[in-house]
Short mmCIF file of the C-alpha atoms (twelve columns), coordinates in Angstrom:
data_MODEL
# 
_entry.id   MODEL 
# 
loop_
_atom_site.group_PDB 
_atom_site.id 
_atom_site.type_symbol 
_atom_site.label_atom_id 
_atom_site.label_alt_id 
_atom_site.label_comp_id 
_atom_site.label_asym_id 
_atom_site.label_seq_id 
_atom_site.Cartn_x 
_atom_site.Cartn_y 
_atom_site.Cartn_z 
_atom_site.pdbx_PDB_model_num 
ATOM 1   C CA . MET A 1   0.015   -0.078  -0.032 1 
ATOM 2   C CA . LYS A 2   1.251   3.257   -0.805 1 
ATOM 3   C CA . SER A 3   0.764   6.279   0.980  1 
ATOM 4   C CA . SER A 4   -1.893  8.142   -1.151 1 
ATOM 5   C CA . ASP A 5   -4.355  4.508   -0.639 1 
ATOM 6   C CA . CYS A 6   -4.903  5.091   1.992  1 
ATOM 7   C CA . ASP A 7   -6.378  7.541   5.044  1 
ATOM 8   C CA . ILE A 8   -2.879  8.303   7.650  1 
ATOM 9   C CA . LEU A 9   -4.497  9.229   11.337 1 
ATOM 10  C CA . ILE A 10  -2.565  10.582  13.668 1 
ATOM 11  C CA . VAL A 11  -3.071  9.858   17.428 1 
ATOM 12  C CA . PRO A 12  -0.926  11.934  19.322 1 
ATOM 13  C CA . GLY A 13  -0.714  11.020  23.446 1 
ATOM 14  C CA . HIS A 14  -0.968  14.088  26.816 1 
ATOM 15  C CA . THR A 15  -0.465  17.356  25.386 1 
ATOM 16  C CA . ASN A 16  -0.707  16.287  21.051 1 
ATOM 17  C CA . SER A 17  1.863   16.594  19.638 1 
ATOM 18  C CA . GLY A 18  3.925   20.403  18.902 1 
ATOM 19  C CA . ALA A 19  4.921   21.748  15.162 1 
ATOM 20  C CA . ASP A 20  8.520   19.689  15.441 1 
ATOM 21  C CA . HIS A 21  7.394   16.212  16.843 1 
ATOM 22  C CA . TRP A 22  7.877   13.416  14.470 1 
ATOM 23  C CA . GLN A 23  3.973   13.576  14.499 1 
ATOM 24  C CA . SER A 24  2.687   16.522  13.564 1 
ATOM 25  C CA . ARG A 25  6.399   16.788  10.473 1 
ATOM 26  C CA . TRP A 26  4.471   13.910  9.431  1 
ATOM 27  C CA . GLU A 27  1.201   15.193  9.000  1 
ATOM 28  C CA . ARG A 28  2.729   18.037  7.080  1 
ATOM 29  C CA . GLN A 29  4.825   15.546  4.701  1 
ATOM 30  C CA . LEU A 30  2.253   12.804  3.532  1 
ATOM 31  C CA . SER A 31  -0.471  14.182  1.288  1 
ATOM 32  C CA . THR A 32  -3.332  11.701  3.155  1 
ATOM 33  C CA . ALA A 33  -2.187  12.330  7.254  1 
ATOM 34  C CA . ARG A 34  -4.823  14.128  9.373  1 
ATOM 35  C CA . ARG A 35  -4.689  14.261  13.096 1 
ATOM 36  C CA . ILE A 36  -7.431  13.301  15.317 1 
ATOM 37  C CA . GLU A 37  -8.010  16.139  17.345 1 
ATOM 38  C CA . GLN A 38  -9.224  15.910  21.404 1 
ATOM 39  C CA . GLU A 39  -11.099 18.035  22.688 1 
ATOM 40  C CA . ASN A 40  -9.214  18.195  26.240 1 
ATOM 41  C CA . TRP A 41  -5.978  17.520  25.336 1 
ATOM 42  C CA . ASP A 42  -4.051  18.007  28.937 1 
ATOM 43  C CA . ALA A 43  -6.714  16.097  30.906 1 
ATOM 44  C CA . PRO A 44  -7.232  13.917  28.645 1 
ATOM 45  C CA . ALA A 45  -11.076 11.073  29.462 1 
ATOM 46  C CA . ARG A 46  -11.118 7.910   28.116 1 
ATOM 47  C CA . ASN A 47  -14.195 7.779   26.453 1 
ATOM 48  C CA . ASP A 48  -14.184 11.255  24.413 1 
ATOM 49  C CA . TRP A 49  -10.527 9.987   22.945 1 
ATOM 50  C CA . ILE A 50  -12.138 6.257   21.490 1 
ATOM 51  C CA . GLU A 51  -14.858 8.057   20.961 1 
ATOM 52  C CA . ARG A 52  -12.930 10.263  18.509 1 
ATOM 53  C CA . ILE A 53  -11.308 7.922   17.436 1 
ATOM 54  C CA . ALA A 54  -13.744 5.492   16.496 1 
ATOM 55  C CA . ARG A 55  -15.463 8.787   14.740 1 
ATOM 56  C CA . ASP A 56  -12.795 9.668   11.882 1 
ATOM 57  C CA . VAL A 57  -12.114 6.722   11.064 1 
ATOM 58  C CA . LYS A 58  -15.730 5.617   10.081 1 
ATOM 59  C CA . ARG A 59  -16.159 9.241   8.854  1 
ATOM 60  C CA . ALA A 60  -13.059 8.375   6.428  1 
ATOM 61  C CA . LYS A 61  -13.157 7.789   2.742  1 
ATOM 62  C CA . GLN A 62  -10.161 5.722   1.553  1 
ATOM 63  C CA . PRO A 63  -9.016  2.481   3.939  1 
ATOM 64  C CA . VAL A 64  -7.259  3.771   7.184  1 
ATOM 65  C CA . VAL A 65  -3.775  3.383   8.837  1 
ATOM 66  C CA . LEU A 66  -3.427  4.472   12.079 1 
ATOM 67  C CA . VAL A 67  -0.445  5.845   13.747 1 
ATOM 68  C CA . GLY A 68  -0.251  6.481   18.027 1 
ATOM 69  C CA . HIS A 69  1.976   7.786   19.902 1 
ATOM 70  C CA . SER A 70  2.048   7.708   24.154 1 
ATOM 71  C CA . LEU A 71  -1.062  7.778   24.966 1 
ATOM 72  C CA . GLY A 72  -2.498  7.013   20.935 1 
ATOM 73  C CA . VAL A 73  -1.589  3.787   21.384 1 
ATOM 74  C CA . VAL A 74  -3.805  2.460   25.201 1 
ATOM 75  C CA . ALA A 75  -7.012  5.639   23.574 1 
ATOM 76  C CA . ILE A 76  -6.925  3.049   19.886 1 
ATOM 77  C CA . ALA A 77  -6.095  -1.143  21.397 1 
ATOM 78  C CA . HIS A 78  -9.736  0.854   23.462 1 
ATOM 79  C CA . ALA A 79  -10.985 1.870   19.878 1 
ATOM 80  C CA . ALA A 80  -10.433 -1.330  17.981 1 
ATOM 81  C CA . PRO A 81  -13.465 -3.742  19.160 1 
ATOM 82  C CA . LEU A 82  -15.357 -0.230  17.850 1 
ATOM 83  C CA . LEU A 83  -13.310 0.448   14.243 1 
ATOM 84  C CA . PRO A 84  -15.910 -0.497  11.477 1 
ATOM 85  C CA . LYS A 85  -14.410 -4.598  10.533 1 
ATOM 86  C CA . GLY A 86  -11.470 -3.703  7.628  1 
ATOM 87  C CA . LYS A 87  -11.476 -0.443  7.715  1 
ATOM 88  C CA . VAL A 88  -8.414  0.199   9.383  1 
ATOM 89  C CA . GLN A 89  -5.420  -1.985  7.295  1 
ATOM 90  C CA . GLY A 90  -2.847  -0.781  9.838  1 
ATOM 91  C CA . ALA A 91  -1.378  1.081   13.461 1 
ATOM 92  C CA . PHE A 92  2.085   2.225   12.998 1 
ATOM 93  C CA . LEU A 93  2.246   2.854   17.741 1 
ATOM 94  C CA . VAL A 94  5.303   4.336   18.469 1 
ATOM 95  C CA . GLY A 95  6.342   5.121   22.970 1 
ATOM 96  C CA . LEU A 96  2.990   2.692   24.831 1 
ATOM 97  C CA . PRO A 97  3.125   4.631   28.343 1 
ATOM 98  C CA . ASP A 98  1.871   1.924   31.431 1 
ATOM 99  C CA . VAL A 99  -0.673  3.747   32.219 1 
ATOM 100 C CA . GLU A 100 -0.825  0.638   34.767 1 
ATOM 101 C CA . ARG A 101 1.560   2.568   36.765 1 
ATOM 102 C CA . PRO A 102 -0.212  3.566   40.735 1 
ATOM 103 C CA . ASP A 103 2.116   7.213   40.073 1 
ATOM 104 C CA . PHE A 104 1.798   7.022   36.438 1 
ATOM 105 C CA . ILE A 105 0.788   11.222  35.069 1 
ATOM 106 C CA . PRO A 106 -2.325  12.316  37.430 1 
ATOM 107 C CA . ALA A 107 -4.006  14.507  35.149 1 
ATOM 108 C CA . ILE A 108 -4.297  11.220  32.869 1 
ATOM 109 C CA . ASP A 109 -8.505  9.356   33.459 1 
ATOM 110 C CA . ARG A 110 -7.765  6.707   35.127 1 
ATOM 111 C CA . ALA A 111 -9.214  4.536   33.106 1 
ATOM 112 C CA . PHE A 112 -7.479  4.575   30.048 1 
ATOM 113 C CA . ALA A 113 -6.033  1.589   32.398 1 
ATOM 114 C CA . PRO A 114 -5.680  -1.320  32.258 1 
ATOM 115 C CA . ILE A 115 -3.890  -1.586  28.591 1 
ATOM 116 C CA . SER A 116 -6.402  -3.841  26.674 1 
ATOM 117 C CA . ARG A 117 -4.988  -7.145  26.040 1 
ATOM 118 C CA . ASP A 118 -6.736  -7.821  23.356 1 
ATOM 119 C CA . PRO A 119 -5.864  -9.406  20.030 1 
ATOM 120 C CA . LEU A 120 -5.773  -6.447  17.787 1 
ATOM 121 C CA . PRO A 121 -8.138  -7.065  14.827 1 
ATOM 122 C CA . PHE A 122 -6.088  -5.423  12.172 1 
ATOM 123 C CA . PRO A 123 -1.625  -5.889  11.226 1 
ATOM 124 C CA . SER A 124 0.364   -3.785  13.140 1 
ATOM 125 C CA . VAL A 125 3.858   -2.305  15.058 1 
ATOM 126 C CA . LEU A 126 5.039   -1.655  18.225 1 
ATOM 127 C CA . VAL A 127 8.091   0.844   18.546 1 
ATOM 128 C CA . ALA A 128 9.497   0.853   21.847 1 
ATOM 129 C CA . SER A 129 12.574  1.658   23.652 1 
ATOM 130 C CA . ARG A 130 14.982  0.605   26.015 1 
ATOM 131 C CA . THR A 131 14.852  3.964   27.850 1 
ATOM 132 C CA . ASP A 132 11.363  4.851   27.727 1 
ATOM 133 C CA . PRO A 133 10.724  7.069   30.822 1 
ATOM 134 C CA . HIS A 134 6.824   5.773   30.438 1 
ATOM 135 C CA . CYS A 135 6.843   2.390   30.235 1 
ATOM 136 C CA . ASP A 136 9.463   -0.702  30.347 1 
ATOM 137 C CA . TYR A 137 10.924  -2.232  26.948 1 
ATOM 138 C CA . ASP A 138 9.084   -5.831  29.065 1 
ATOM 139 C CA . LYS A 139 6.129   -4.281  29.636 1 
ATOM 140 C CA . ALA A 140 5.794   -3.003  26.088 1 
ATOM 141 C CA . GLU A 141 7.218   -6.215  24.261 1 
ATOM 142 C CA . ASP A 142 4.442   -8.073  26.714 1 
ATOM 143 C CA . VAL A 143 2.227   -6.273  25.575 1 
ATOM 144 C CA . ALA A 144 3.111   -5.608  21.755 1 
ATOM 145 C CA . TYR A 145 3.008   -10.021 22.130 1 
ATOM 146 C CA . SER A 146 -0.703  -9.457  23.383 1 
ATOM 147 C CA . TRP A 147 -2.066  -7.301  20.242 1 
ATOM 148 C CA . GLY A 148 -0.328  -9.560  18.412 1 
ATOM 149 C CA . SER A 149 1.688   -6.205  17.029 1 
ATOM 150 C CA . ALA A 150 5.534   -7.787  16.037 1 
ATOM 151 C CA . ILE A 151 7.471   -5.810  18.310 1 
ATOM 152 C CA . VAL A 152 10.849  -3.059  16.903 1 
ATOM 153 C CA . ASP A 153 13.429  -2.469  18.942 1 
ATOM 154 C CA . ALA A 154 14.462  0.983   18.888 1 
ATOM 155 C CA . GLY A 155 17.366  0.802   21.283 1 
ATOM 156 C CA . ASP A 156 18.553  3.777   23.520 1 
ATOM 157 C CA . ALA A 157 15.102  5.859   22.114 1 
ATOM 158 C CA . GLY A 158 14.076  7.538   25.616 1 
ATOM 159 C CA . HIS A 159 10.090  8.536   24.739 1 
ATOM 160 C CA . ILE A 160 10.513  8.628   20.942 1 
ATOM 161 C CA . ASN A 161 9.383   12.326  21.326 1 
ATOM 162 C CA . THR A 162 11.174  15.691  20.974 1 
ATOM 163 C CA . ASP A 163 11.826  15.774  24.887 1 
ATOM 164 C CA . SER A 164 14.187  12.374  23.386 1 
ATOM 165 C CA . GLY A 165 15.325  14.006  19.928 1 
ATOM 166 C CA . HIS A 166 13.010  12.504  17.589 1 
ATOM 167 C CA . GLY A 167 11.423  15.869  15.469 1 
ATOM 168 C CA . PRO A 168 12.154  14.918  11.779 1 
ATOM 169 C CA . TRP A 169 12.669  11.107  13.301 1 
ATOM 170 C CA . PRO A 170 13.855  10.066  9.666  1 
ATOM 171 C CA . GLU A 171 14.119  5.618   10.771 1 
ATOM 172 C CA . GLY A 172 10.773  6.102   11.670 1 
ATOM 173 C CA . LEU A 173 9.335   7.342   8.623  1 
ATOM 174 C CA . MET A 174 11.747  4.647   7.390  1 
ATOM 175 C CA . ARG A 175 9.993   1.988   9.713  1 
ATOM 176 C CA . PHE A 176 6.733   3.233   8.848  1 
ATOM 177 C CA . ALA A 177 7.294   3.922   4.187  1 
ATOM 178 C CA . GLY A 178 8.129   -0.563  4.563  1 
ATOM 179 C CA . PHE A 179 4.754   -0.448  6.991  1 
ATOM 180 C CA . LEU A 180 3.037   0.047   4.024  1 
ATOM 181 C CA . LYS A 181 4.892   -1.670  1.652  1 
ATOM 182 C CA . GLN A 182 3.132   -4.797  3.906  1 
ATOM 183 C CA . LEU A 183 0.108   -4.141  4.223  1 
# 
C-alpha cells in the first residue's frame, strides 16, 4: 500500500504533538495524513478519546492506517473493538506508556488503565525504546505480543518524542514506509 492509497490518521498522546514532533512533521509531509483532534489534550478522558478515534475512522473515505504515539497508542487499543470491521488496514504504534503504573501522570483519566490486552483486529507494529521513562521495554514487549503486534526495539531512544531528539525521526518514517508496503 502507498500512503496515497489510505487515510493516515495521526493519534497523538497527552498534550498533543507539537510542531517539531515527528507526528506533526509526518502530517505535513504525507498528503493523506490528518490528526485526530481531541477536545481536551491536557486532561484526557478515555471515552472521549476513543469516541473521536471511532468517529474519524468511520468518516474516512479510504482505508485507514493509524499512527499512534504515547497515550494515543493506548487509546487506539481501547477503540479497536468499536472500529468498522476491515476499515483499518494497520496501526503504527510508538512509545506505549504504562498507564497501569500507580504514579502515572495524574491528569490522565485512570480509565485508560488497564491497557487492553485483546488482540488488535488489524496488522500492527509497536516501536518501543529501552530507555522510555514512561514504560519498561519488557512491559511494551509483553503488550505487543498480546496485541499480535510486531515489536521493534528502538534501543536507547527515550520516549521517541521531541524531548528525546526525535523531531524529524527519518528512521521512523522509513519503518512506516516499510510497514505500509506490507499492507
